[in-house]
All heavy atoms as TSV, in Angstrom:
chain	resi	resn	atom	element	x	y	z
A	1	MET	N	N	49.884	123.219	-131.828
A	1	MET	CA	C	48.893	123.425	-132.894
A	1	MET	C	C	48.302	124.765	-132.715
A	1	MET	O	O	47.911	125.205	-131.688
A	1	MET	CB	C	47.850	122.300	-132.829
A	1	MET	CG	C	46.889	122.264	-133.906
A	1	MET	SD	S	45.707	120.921	-133.794
A	1	MET	CE	C	46.651	119.625	-134.415
A	2	ASN	N	N	48.200	125.501	-133.856
A	2	ASN	CA	C	47.619	126.823	-133.886
A	2	ASN	C	C	46.160	126.760	-134.418
A	2	ASN	O	O	45.984	126.250	-135.489
A	2	ASN	CB	C	48.499	127.751	-134.755
A	2	ASN	CG	C	49.827	128.085	-134.100
A	2	ASN	OD1	O	49.907	128.076	-132.869
A	2	ASN	ND2	N	50.795	128.167	-134.921
A	3	PHE	N	N	45.272	127.338	-133.716
A	3	PHE	CA	C	43.861	127.471	-134.114
A	3	PHE	C	C	43.564	128.903	-134.418
A	3	PHE	O	O	44.083	129.816	-133.702
A	3	PHE	CB	C	42.964	126.881	-133.029
A	3	PHE	CG	C	43.094	125.424	-132.802
A	3	PHE	CD1	C	43.824	124.955	-131.630
A	3	PHE	CD2	C	42.535	124.460	-133.638
A	3	PHE	CE1	C	43.950	123.678	-131.401
A	3	PHE	CE2	C	42.653	123.144	-133.356
A	3	PHE	CZ	C	43.324	122.700	-132.282
A	4	PRO	N	N	42.579	129.147	-135.306
A	4	PRO	CA	C	42.052	130.502	-135.405
A	4	PRO	C	C	41.631	131.023	-134.073
A	4	PRO	O	O	41.217	130.269	-133.227
A	4	PRO	CB	C	40.938	130.343	-136.423
A	4	PRO	CG	C	41.245	129.173	-137.219
A	4	PRO	CD	C	41.949	128.231	-136.232
A	5	ALA	N	N	41.583	132.362	-133.953
A	5	ALA	CA	C	41.229	132.947	-132.671
A	5	ALA	C	C	39.888	132.483	-132.092
A	5	ALA	O	O	39.793	132.209	-130.884
A	5	ALA	CB	C	41.287	134.482	-132.808
A	6	ASP	N	N	38.875	132.390	-132.956
A	6	ASP	CA	C	37.533	131.975	-132.516
A	6	ASP	C	C	37.534	130.493	-131.993
A	6	ASP	O	O	36.999	130.247	-130.947
A	6	ASP	CB	C	36.524	132.054	-133.570
A	6	ASP	CG	C	36.098	133.518	-133.923
A	6	ASP	OD1	O	36.434	134.394	-133.082
A	6	ASP	OD2	O	35.558	133.699	-135.009
A	7	GLN	N	N	38.293	129.626	-132.713
A	7	GLN	CA	C	38.282	128.241	-132.202
A	7	GLN	C	C	39.076	128.185	-130.899
A	7	GLN	O	O	38.743	127.413	-130.011
A	7	GLN	CB	C	38.981	127.392	-133.250
A	7	GLN	CG	C	38.118	127.003	-134.433
A	7	GLN	CD	C	38.842	126.152	-135.435
A	7	GLN	OE1	O	40.016	125.969	-135.386
A	7	GLN	NE2	N	38.016	125.536	-136.340
A	8	ASN	N	N	40.187	128.917	-130.790
A	8	ASN	CA	C	40.982	128.895	-129.607
A	8	ASN	C	C	40.150	129.399	-128.419
A	8	ASN	O	O	40.255	128.876	-127.323
A	8	ASN	CB	C	42.236	129.815	-129.827
A	8	ASN	CG	C	43.342	129.470	-128.948
A	8	ASN	OD1	O	43.364	128.363	-128.327
A	8	ASN	ND2	N	44.340	130.355	-128.782
A	9	ARG	N	N	39.314	130.450	-128.618
A	9	ARG	CA	C	38.471	131.006	-127.592
A	9	ARG	C	C	37.503	129.935	-127.074
A	9	ARG	O	O	37.262	129.752	-125.903
A	9	ARG	CB	C	37.735	132.188	-128.097
A	9	ARG	CG	C	36.761	132.765	-127.076
A	9	ARG	CD	C	35.912	133.884	-127.676
A	9	ARG	NE	N	35.173	133.490	-128.878
A	9	ARG	CZ	C	34.020	132.735	-128.930
A	9	ARG	NH1	N	33.512	132.321	-127.789
A	9	ARG	NH2	N	33.502	132.417	-130.079
A	10	VAL	N	N	36.928	129.230	-128.019
A	10	VAL	CA	C	35.952	128.223	-127.661
A	10	VAL	C	C	36.650	127.073	-126.871
A	10	VAL	O	O	36.152	126.647	-125.839
A	10	VAL	CB	C	35.230	127.593	-128.915
A	10	VAL	CG1	C	34.415	126.386	-128.581
A	10	VAL	CG2	C	34.374	128.657	-129.580
A	11	ILE	N	N	37.790	126.598	-127.351
A	11	ILE	CA	C	38.503	125.498	-126.711
A	11	ILE	C	C	38.903	125.892	-125.302
A	11	ILE	O	O	38.754	125.159	-124.354
A	11	ILE	CB	C	39.691	125.042	-127.565
A	11	ILE	CG1	C	39.217	124.366	-128.886
A	11	ILE	CG2	C	40.643	124.112	-126.734
A	11	ILE	CD1	C	40.292	124.185	-129.896
A	12	GLN	N	N	39.360	127.126	-125.167
A	12	GLN	CA	C	39.765	127.557	-123.815
A	12	GLN	C	C	38.580	127.703	-122.847
A	12	GLN	O	O	38.780	127.589	-121.642
A	12	GLN	CB	C	40.533	128.909	-123.913
A	12	GLN	CG	C	41.868	128.702	-124.505
A	12	GLN	CD	C	42.596	130.141	-124.622
A	12	GLN	OE1	O	42.043	131.132	-124.408
A	12	GLN	NE2	N	43.911	130.109	-125.035
A	13	SER	N	N	37.393	127.890	-123.380
A	13	SER	CA	C	36.228	128.096	-122.490
A	13	SER	C	C	35.691	126.771	-122.020
A	13	SER	O	O	34.839	126.763	-121.133
A	13	SER	CB	C	35.130	128.889	-123.231
A	13	SER	OG	O	34.508	128.085	-124.174
A	14	LEU	N	N	36.066	125.618	-122.609
A	14	LEU	CA	C	35.551	124.321	-122.248
A	14	LEU	C	C	36.159	123.855	-120.906
A	14	LEU	O	O	37.341	124.109	-120.643
A	14	LEU	CB	C	35.864	123.274	-123.313
A	14	LEU	CG	C	35.338	123.546	-124.710
A	14	LEU	CD1	C	35.753	122.472	-125.668
A	14	LEU	CD2	C	33.773	123.678	-124.708
A	15	THR	N	N	35.443	123.046	-120.174
A	15	THR	CA	C	35.883	122.442	-119.014
A	15	THR	C	C	36.814	121.266	-119.404
A	15	THR	O	O	36.806	120.813	-120.516
A	15	THR	CB	C	34.785	121.877	-118.122
A	15	THR	OG1	O	34.125	120.775	-118.796
A	15	THR	CG2	C	33.758	122.982	-117.741
A	16	TYR	N	N	37.552	120.754	-118.420
A	16	TYR	CA	C	38.440	119.610	-118.686
A	16	TYR	C	C	37.639	118.405	-119.238
A	16	TYR	O	O	38.055	117.800	-120.226
A	16	TYR	CB	C	39.148	119.257	-117.450
A	16	TYR	CG	C	40.097	118.015	-117.585
A	16	TYR	CD1	C	41.317	118.149	-118.187
A	16	TYR	CD2	C	39.663	116.797	-117.122
A	16	TYR	CE1	C	42.174	117.091	-118.364
A	16	TYR	CE2	C	40.449	115.614	-117.297
A	16	TYR	CZ	C	41.672	115.817	-117.933
A	16	TYR	OH	O	42.472	114.702	-118.048
A	17	ARG	N	N	36.497	118.094	-118.659
A	17	ARG	CA	C	35.740	117.073	-119.013
A	17	ARG	C	C	35.132	117.261	-120.477
A	17	ARG	O	O	35.090	116.318	-121.245
A	17	ARG	CB	C	34.584	116.799	-118.046
A	17	ARG	CG	C	33.995	115.460	-118.116
A	17	ARG	CD	C	35.048	114.329	-117.855
A	17	ARG	NE	N	34.508	113.247	-117.137
A	17	ARG	CZ	C	35.151	112.217	-116.748
A	17	ARG	NH1	N	36.443	112.069	-117.035
A	17	ARG	NH2	N	34.612	111.195	-116.080
A	18	GLU	N	N	34.726	118.440	-120.693
A	18	GLU	CA	C	34.194	118.771	-122.024
A	18	GLU	C	C	35.257	118.524	-123.132
A	18	GLU	O	O	35.014	118.041	-124.200
A	18	GLU	CB	C	33.649	120.124	-122.143
A	18	GLU	CG	C	32.326	120.328	-121.357
A	18	GLU	CD	C	31.894	121.755	-121.140
A	18	GLU	OE1	O	32.687	122.689	-121.348
A	18	GLU	OE2	O	30.710	121.978	-120.837
A	19	LYS	N	N	36.514	118.950	-122.784
A	19	LYS	CA	C	37.592	118.739	-123.735
A	19	LYS	C	C	37.869	117.211	-123.909
A	19	LYS	O	O	38.153	116.812	-125.040
A	19	LYS	CB	C	38.902	119.394	-123.179
A	19	LYS	CG	C	38.839	120.894	-123.264
A	19	LYS	CD	C	40.080	121.500	-122.664
A	19	LYS	CE	C	39.970	123.023	-122.606
A	19	LYS	NZ	N	41.153	123.649	-121.900
A	20	GLU	N	N	37.769	116.407	-122.889
A	20	GLU	CA	C	37.923	114.993	-123.035
A	20	GLU	C	C	36.884	114.406	-123.952
A	20	GLU	O	O	37.130	113.594	-124.818
A	20	GLU	CB	C	37.801	114.268	-121.660
A	20	GLU	CG	C	39.005	114.447	-120.735
A	20	GLU	CD	C	38.822	113.669	-119.503
A	20	GLU	OE1	O	37.729	113.742	-118.867
A	20	GLU	OE2	O	39.688	112.886	-119.157
A	21	VAL	N	N	35.631	114.773	-123.786
A	21	VAL	CA	C	34.484	114.380	-124.543
A	21	VAL	C	C	34.728	114.794	-126.095
A	21	VAL	O	O	34.572	113.995	-126.957
A	21	VAL	CB	C	33.178	114.884	-124.087
A	21	VAL	CG1	C	32.016	114.691	-125.092
A	21	VAL	CG2	C	32.843	114.234	-122.761
A	22	LEU	N	N	35.162	116.054	-126.289
A	22	LEU	CA	C	35.369	116.528	-127.606
A	22	LEU	C	C	36.568	115.730	-128.259
A	22	LEU	O	O	36.437	115.414	-129.483
A	22	LEU	CB	C	35.697	118.004	-127.505
A	22	LEU	CG	C	35.992	118.695	-128.846
A	22	LEU	CD1	C	34.829	118.622	-129.832
A	22	LEU	CD2	C	36.417	120.160	-128.618
A	23	ARG	N	N	37.595	115.510	-127.528
A	23	ARG	CA	C	38.713	114.703	-128.054
A	23	ARG	C	C	38.337	113.341	-128.540
A	23	ARG	O	O	38.609	112.843	-129.617
A	23	ARG	CB	C	39.818	114.608	-126.997
A	23	ARG	CG	C	41.056	113.800	-127.452
A	23	ARG	CD	C	42.065	113.720	-126.333
A	23	ARG	NE	N	41.558	113.231	-125.023
A	23	ARG	CZ	C	41.490	111.931	-124.849
A	23	ARG	NH1	N	41.738	111.013	-125.705
A	23	ARG	NH2	N	40.966	111.532	-123.636
A	24	LEU	N	N	37.511	112.674	-127.740
A	24	LEU	CA	C	37.053	111.280	-128.092
A	24	LEU	C	C	36.047	111.352	-129.226
A	24	LEU	O	O	36.091	110.476	-130.128
A	24	LEU	CB	C	36.405	110.626	-126.855
A	24	LEU	CG	C	37.352	110.335	-125.741
A	24	LEU	CD1	C	36.624	109.792	-124.486
A	24	LEU	CD2	C	38.469	109.324	-126.192
A	25	ARG	N	N	35.195	112.393	-129.314
A	25	ARG	CA	C	34.240	112.570	-130.427
A	25	ARG	C	C	35.087	112.741	-131.720
A	25	ARG	O	O	34.718	112.225	-132.727
A	25	ARG	CB	C	33.305	113.667	-130.118
A	25	ARG	CG	C	32.331	113.961	-131.262
A	25	ARG	CD	C	31.409	112.837	-131.558
A	25	ARG	NE	N	30.265	112.972	-130.699
A	25	ARG	CZ	C	29.332	112.068	-130.646
A	25	ARG	NH1	N	29.357	110.945	-131.343
A	25	ARG	NH2	N	28.324	112.265	-129.825
A	26	ALA	N	N	36.113	113.508	-131.658
A	26	ALA	CA	C	36.937	113.827	-132.751
A	26	ALA	C	C	37.667	112.514	-133.248
A	26	ALA	O	O	37.923	112.410	-134.441
A	26	ALA	CB	C	38.024	114.897	-132.479
A	27	LYS	N	N	37.888	111.589	-132.389
A	27	LYS	CA	C	38.469	110.292	-132.771
A	27	LYS	C	C	37.473	109.325	-133.321
A	27	LYS	O	O	37.693	108.293	-133.791
A	27	LYS	CB	C	39.109	109.622	-131.575
A	27	LYS	CG	C	40.341	110.214	-131.085
A	27	LYS	CD	C	40.955	109.353	-129.933
A	27	LYS	CE	C	42.320	109.778	-129.628
A	27	LYS	NZ	N	42.975	108.938	-128.635
A	28	GLY	N	N	36.153	109.803	-133.388
A	28	GLY	CA	C	35.079	108.990	-133.977
A	28	GLY	C	C	34.298	108.101	-132.988
A	28	GLY	O	O	33.477	107.302	-133.446
A	29	TYR	N	N	34.478	108.368	-131.657
A	29	TYR	CA	C	33.788	107.542	-130.704
A	29	TYR	C	C	32.340	107.937	-130.669
A	29	TYR	O	O	31.928	109.140	-130.778
A	29	TYR	CB	C	34.347	107.847	-129.309
A	29	TYR	CG	C	35.715	107.166	-128.956
A	29	TYR	CD1	C	36.663	106.936	-129.961
A	29	TYR	CD2	C	35.913	106.772	-127.691
A	29	TYR	CE1	C	37.846	106.333	-129.602
A	29	TYR	CE2	C	37.152	106.167	-127.329
A	29	TYR	CZ	C	38.067	105.976	-128.368
A	29	TYR	OH	O	39.278	105.350	-128.002
A	30	SER	N	N	31.409	106.973	-130.493
A	30	SER	CA	C	30.037	107.283	-130.333
A	30	SER	C	C	29.782	107.771	-128.921
A	30	SER	O	O	30.697	107.660	-128.034
A	30	SER	CB	C	29.255	106.006	-130.475
A	30	SER	OG	O	29.542	105.035	-129.449
A	31	SER	N	N	28.639	108.287	-128.630
A	31	SER	CA	C	28.341	108.777	-127.313
A	31	SER	C	C	28.401	107.663	-126.344
A	31	SER	O	O	28.900	107.795	-125.185
A	31	SER	CB	C	26.921	109.418	-127.274
A	31	SER	OG	O	26.959	110.579	-127.957
A	32	LYS	N	N	27.886	106.455	-126.730
A	32	LYS	CA	C	27.951	105.296	-125.841
A	32	LYS	C	C	29.359	104.884	-125.446
A	32	LYS	O	O	29.696	104.571	-124.335
A	32	LYS	CB	C	27.233	104.139	-126.561
A	32	LYS	CG	C	27.099	102.940	-125.696
A	32	LYS	CD	C	26.236	101.842	-126.461
A	32	LYS	CE	C	26.082	100.602	-125.625
A	32	LYS	NZ	N	25.241	99.675	-126.298
A	33	LYS	N	N	30.276	104.920	-126.469
A	33	LYS	CA	C	31.661	104.594	-126.265
A	33	LYS	C	C	32.353	105.615	-125.412
A	33	LYS	O	O	33.189	105.230	-124.501
A	33	LYS	CB	C	32.404	104.385	-127.565
A	33	LYS	CG	C	33.771	103.759	-127.374
A	33	LYS	CD	C	34.346	103.311	-128.728
A	33	LYS	CE	C	35.786	102.674	-128.484
A	33	LYS	NZ	N	36.371	102.284	-129.713
A	34	ILE	N	N	32.057	106.901	-125.609
A	34	ILE	CA	C	32.631	107.945	-124.778
A	34	ILE	C	C	32.218	107.732	-123.354
A	34	ILE	O	O	33.081	107.811	-122.438
A	34	ILE	CB	C	32.155	109.303	-125.261
A	34	ILE	CG1	C	32.827	109.666	-126.644
A	34	ILE	CG2	C	32.627	110.377	-124.286
A	34	ILE	CD1	C	32.264	110.855	-127.334
A	35	ALA	N	N	30.961	107.397	-123.088
A	35	ALA	CA	C	30.450	107.141	-121.770
A	35	ALA	C	C	31.209	106.061	-121.132
A	35	ALA	O	O	31.606	106.157	-119.947
A	35	ALA	CB	C	28.940	106.969	-121.767
A	36	ALA	N	N	31.332	104.931	-121.863
A	36	ALA	CA	C	32.048	103.788	-121.304
A	36	ALA	C	C	33.531	104.086	-121.015
A	36	ALA	O	O	34.086	103.737	-119.968
A	36	ALA	CB	C	31.919	102.597	-122.229
A	37	THR	N	N	34.135	104.820	-121.896
A	37	THR	CA	C	35.609	105.122	-121.734
A	37	THR	C	C	35.832	106.086	-120.559
A	37	THR	O	O	36.776	105.832	-119.732
A	37	THR	CB	C	36.106	105.853	-123.006
A	37	THR	OG1	O	35.925	105.015	-124.077
A	37	THR	CG2	C	37.581	106.235	-122.876
A	38	LEU	N	N	34.966	107.026	-120.394
A	38	LEU	CA	C	35.133	107.970	-119.304
A	38	LEU	C	C	34.400	107.556	-117.959
A	38	LEU	O	O	34.463	108.345	-117.009
A	38	LEU	CB	C	34.623	109.371	-119.651
A	38	LEU	CG	C	35.360	109.967	-120.896
A	38	LEU	CD1	C	34.756	111.363	-121.302
A	38	LEU	CD2	C	36.854	110.136	-120.632
A	39	ASN	N	N	33.615	106.462	-118.040
A	39	ASN	CA	C	32.906	105.962	-116.896
A	39	ASN	C	C	31.949	106.972	-116.405
A	39	ASN	O	O	31.785	107.223	-115.179
A	39	ASN	CB	C	33.829	105.534	-115.759
A	39	ASN	CG	C	33.158	104.645	-114.796
A	39	ASN	OD1	O	32.260	103.878	-115.091
A	39	ASN	ND2	N	33.612	104.752	-113.494
A	40	ILE	N	N	31.115	107.454	-117.393
A	40	ILE	CA	C	30.023	108.445	-117.038
A	40	ILE	C	C	28.779	107.995	-117.777
A	40	ILE	O	O	28.845	107.147	-118.644
A	40	ILE	CB	C	30.437	109.862	-117.416
A	40	ILE	CG1	C	30.758	109.997	-118.912
A	40	ILE	CG2	C	31.618	110.389	-116.593
A	40	ILE	CD1	C	31.037	111.411	-119.393
A	41	GLU	N	N	27.664	108.554	-117.376
A	41	GLU	CA	C	26.368	108.168	-118.032
A	41	GLU	C	C	26.345	108.797	-119.419
A	41	GLU	O	O	26.892	109.902	-119.714
A	41	GLU	CB	C	25.230	108.789	-117.250
A	41	GLU	CG	C	25.092	108.137	-115.833
A	41	GLU	CD	C	24.677	106.700	-115.873
A	41	GLU	OE1	O	23.894	106.318	-116.849
A	41	GLU	OE2	O	25.026	105.889	-115.042
A	42	ILE	N	N	25.606	108.140	-120.342
A	42	ILE	CA	C	25.469	108.678	-121.729
A	42	ILE	C	C	24.756	110.012	-121.685
A	42	ILE	O	O	25.059	110.880	-122.520
A	42	ILE	CB	C	24.723	107.661	-122.662
A	42	ILE	CG1	C	24.940	108.097	-124.067
A	42	ILE	CG2	C	23.352	107.450	-122.244
A	42	ILE	CD1	C	24.606	106.952	-125.065
A	43	THR	N	N	23.846	110.199	-120.763
A	43	THR	CA	C	23.148	111.464	-120.648
A	43	THR	C	C	24.130	112.646	-120.293
A	43	THR	O	O	23.965	113.756	-120.847
A	43	THR	CB	C	22.064	111.496	-119.618
A	43	THR	OG1	O	22.530	111.001	-118.403
A	43	THR	CG2	C	20.898	110.637	-120.121
A	44	THR	N	N	25.129	112.333	-119.550
A	44	THR	CA	C	26.174	113.278	-119.219
A	44	THR	C	C	26.987	113.629	-120.538
A	44	THR	O	O	27.345	114.745	-120.709
A	44	THR	CB	C	27.123	112.770	-118.113
A	44	THR	OG1	O	26.332	112.430	-116.959
A	44	THR	CG2	C	28.131	113.772	-117.666
A	45	VAL	N	N	27.333	112.587	-121.282
A	45	VAL	CA	C	28.020	112.871	-122.505
A	45	VAL	C	C	27.204	113.811	-123.424
A	45	VAL	O	O	27.724	114.729	-123.966
A	45	VAL	CB	C	28.278	111.537	-123.247
A	45	VAL	CG1	C	28.829	111.778	-124.685
A	45	VAL	CG2	C	29.251	110.651	-122.487
A	46	ARG	N	N	25.912	113.496	-123.518
A	46	ARG	CA	C	25.050	114.329	-124.364
A	46	ARG	C	C	24.974	115.755	-123.815
A	46	ARG	O	O	24.950	116.694	-124.650
A	46	ARG	CB	C	23.670	113.760	-124.462
A	46	ARG	CG	C	23.651	112.419	-125.235
A	46	ARG	CD	C	22.300	111.834	-125.291
A	46	ARG	NE	N	22.335	110.535	-126.029
A	46	ARG	CZ	C	21.604	109.530	-125.651
A	46	ARG	NH1	N	20.769	109.519	-124.679
A	46	ARG	NH2	N	21.723	108.332	-126.425
A	47	THR	N	N	24.984	115.942	-122.561
A	47	THR	CA	C	24.955	117.249	-121.959
A	47	THR	C	C	26.241	117.984	-122.287
A	47	THR	O	O	26.319	119.165	-122.655
A	47	THR	CB	C	24.825	117.194	-120.414
A	47	THR	OG1	O	23.523	116.595	-120.127
A	47	THR	CG2	C	24.874	118.542	-119.756
A	48	HIS	N	N	27.402	117.294	-122.156
A	48	HIS	CA	C	28.675	117.945	-122.467
A	48	HIS	C	C	28.718	118.316	-123.957
A	48	HIS	O	O	29.164	119.457	-124.329
A	48	HIS	CB	C	29.834	116.989	-122.216
A	48	HIS	CG	C	30.123	116.813	-120.777
A	48	HIS	ND1	N	30.160	117.843	-119.854
A	48	HIS	CD2	C	30.449	115.697	-120.033
A	48	HIS	CE1	C	30.502	117.360	-118.623
A	48	HIS	NE2	N	30.708	116.083	-118.759
A	49	LEU	N	N	28.184	117.471	-124.848
A	49	LEU	CA	C	28.229	117.785	-126.311
A	49	LEU	C	C	27.273	118.990	-126.548
A	49	LEU	O	O	27.614	119.838	-127.397
A	49	LEU	CB	C	27.750	116.602	-127.100
A	49	LEU	CG	C	28.736	115.485	-127.085
A	49	LEU	CD1	C	28.086	114.209	-127.747
A	49	LEU	CD2	C	29.986	115.841	-127.913
A	50	LYS	N	N	26.165	119.056	-125.813
A	50	LYS	CA	C	25.307	120.234	-125.994
A	50	LYS	C	C	26.000	121.522	-125.584
A	50	LYS	O	O	25.862	122.544	-126.228
A	50	LYS	CB	C	24.035	120.008	-125.169
A	50	LYS	CG	C	22.976	121.076	-125.348
A	50	LYS	CD	C	21.584	120.705	-124.770
A	50	LYS	CE	C	21.700	121.001	-123.268
A	50	LYS	NZ	N	20.412	120.861	-122.575
A	51	HIS	N	N	26.717	121.518	-124.424
A	51	HIS	CA	C	27.423	122.604	-123.967
A	51	HIS	C	C	28.469	123.081	-124.919
A	51	HIS	O	O	28.727	124.277	-125.196
A	51	HIS	CB	C	28.030	122.374	-122.620
A	51	HIS	CG	C	27.066	122.352	-121.502
A	51	HIS	ND1	N	27.303	121.773	-120.250
A	51	HIS	CD2	C	25.717	122.702	-121.441
A	51	HIS	CE1	C	26.181	121.834	-119.444
A	51	HIS	NE2	N	25.237	122.382	-120.136
A	52	ILE	N	N	29.171	122.088	-125.475
A	52	ILE	CA	C	30.191	122.391	-126.434
A	52	ILE	C	C	29.635	123.072	-127.725
A	52	ILE	O	O	30.182	124.098	-128.161
A	52	ILE	CB	C	30.963	121.079	-126.913
A	52	ILE	CG1	C	31.776	120.537	-125.785
A	52	ILE	CG2	C	31.863	121.316	-128.140
A	52	ILE	CD1	C	32.236	119.075	-125.988
A	53	LYS	N	N	28.458	122.573	-128.178
A	53	LYS	CA	C	27.812	123.248	-129.326
A	53	LYS	C	C	27.354	124.606	-129.001
A	53	LYS	O	O	27.522	125.500	-129.773
A	53	LYS	CB	C	26.653	122.411	-129.821
A	53	LYS	CG	C	27.094	121.122	-130.489
A	53	LYS	CD	C	25.935	120.250	-130.927
A	53	LYS	CE	C	26.333	118.936	-131.435
A	53	LYS	NZ	N	25.205	118.054	-131.675
A	54	THR	N	N	26.781	124.755	-127.837
A	54	THR	CA	C	26.342	126.082	-127.353
A	54	THR	C	C	27.520	127.126	-127.351
A	54	THR	O	O	27.349	128.192	-127.823
A	54	THR	CB	C	25.661	125.988	-126.009
A	54	THR	OG1	O	24.543	125.119	-126.079
A	54	THR	CG2	C	25.145	127.333	-125.537
A	55	ARG	N	N	28.598	126.709	-126.852
A	55	ARG	CA	C	29.707	127.662	-126.700
A	55	ARG	C	C	30.374	127.871	-128.078
A	55	ARG	O	O	30.878	128.995	-128.302
A	55	ARG	CB	C	30.774	127.013	-125.762
A	55	ARG	CG	C	30.366	127.102	-124.333
A	55	ARG	CD	C	31.373	126.595	-123.416
A	55	ARG	NE	N	30.923	126.701	-122.077
A	55	ARG	CZ	C	31.400	125.941	-121.055
A	55	ARG	NH1	N	32.418	125.147	-121.255
A	55	ARG	NH2	N	30.844	126.065	-119.861
A	56	SER	N	N	30.213	126.945	-128.970
A	56	SER	CA	C	30.822	127.085	-130.296
A	56	SER	C	C	30.035	128.158	-131.100
A	56	SER	O	O	30.729	128.815	-131.932
A	56	SER	CB	C	30.756	125.742	-131.124
A	56	SER	OG	O	31.555	124.787	-130.442
A	57	PHE	N	N	28.772	128.338	-130.842
A	57	PHE	CA	C	27.973	129.261	-131.653
A	57	PHE	C	C	27.666	130.525	-130.849
A	57	PHE	O	O	26.873	131.355	-131.252
A	57	PHE	CB	C	26.671	128.529	-132.124
A	57	PHE	CG	C	27.032	127.446	-133.084
A	57	PHE	CD1	C	26.837	126.117	-132.641
A	57	PHE	CD2	C	27.574	127.672	-134.305
A	57	PHE	CE1	C	27.136	125.035	-133.503
A	57	PHE	CE2	C	27.831	126.614	-135.183
A	57	PHE	CZ	C	27.657	125.306	-134.712
A	58	LYS	N	N	28.223	130.714	-129.674
A	58	LYS	CA	C	27.918	131.900	-128.840
A	58	LYS	C	C	28.672	133.120	-129.465
A	58	LYS	O	O	29.840	133.018	-129.656
A	58	LYS	CB	C	28.367	131.606	-127.355
A	58	LYS	CG	C	27.984	132.748	-126.451
A	58	LYS	CD	C	28.246	132.375	-125.007
A	58	LYS	CE	C	29.714	132.235	-124.713
A	58	LYS	NZ	N	30.054	132.096	-123.291
A	59	PRO	N	N	27.987	134.196	-129.684
A	59	PRO	CA	C	28.621	135.423	-130.229
A	59	PRO	C	C	29.583	135.963	-129.192
A	59	PRO	O	O	29.453	135.783	-127.965
A	59	PRO	CB	C	27.463	136.355	-130.477
A	59	PRO	CG	C	26.299	135.839	-129.682
A	59	PRO	CD	C	26.535	134.419	-129.395
A	60	ASN	N	N	30.564	136.710	-129.667
A	60	ASN	CA	C	31.526	137.386	-128.776
A	60	ASN	C	C	30.944	138.337	-127.843
A	60	ASN	O	O	30.105	139.098	-127.987
A	60	ASN	CB	C	32.627	138.045	-129.620
A	60	ASN	CG	C	33.491	137.111	-130.354
A	60	ASN	OD1	O	33.571	135.938	-129.952
A	60	ASN	ND2	N	34.083	137.531	-131.356
């Protein structure tokens, strides 16, 4: 799959776990369901989502 350069940069900057969280969110999973699926705390899911958003809007 080809992504525009900015999206590709953001995706490559994510950790493995952040990519897992993003993948599940894209499938429509709630934070609670992501936490249960990955066996992590919901606060950890929220932290990963916050980091993903921060990296998405970070200037070059």
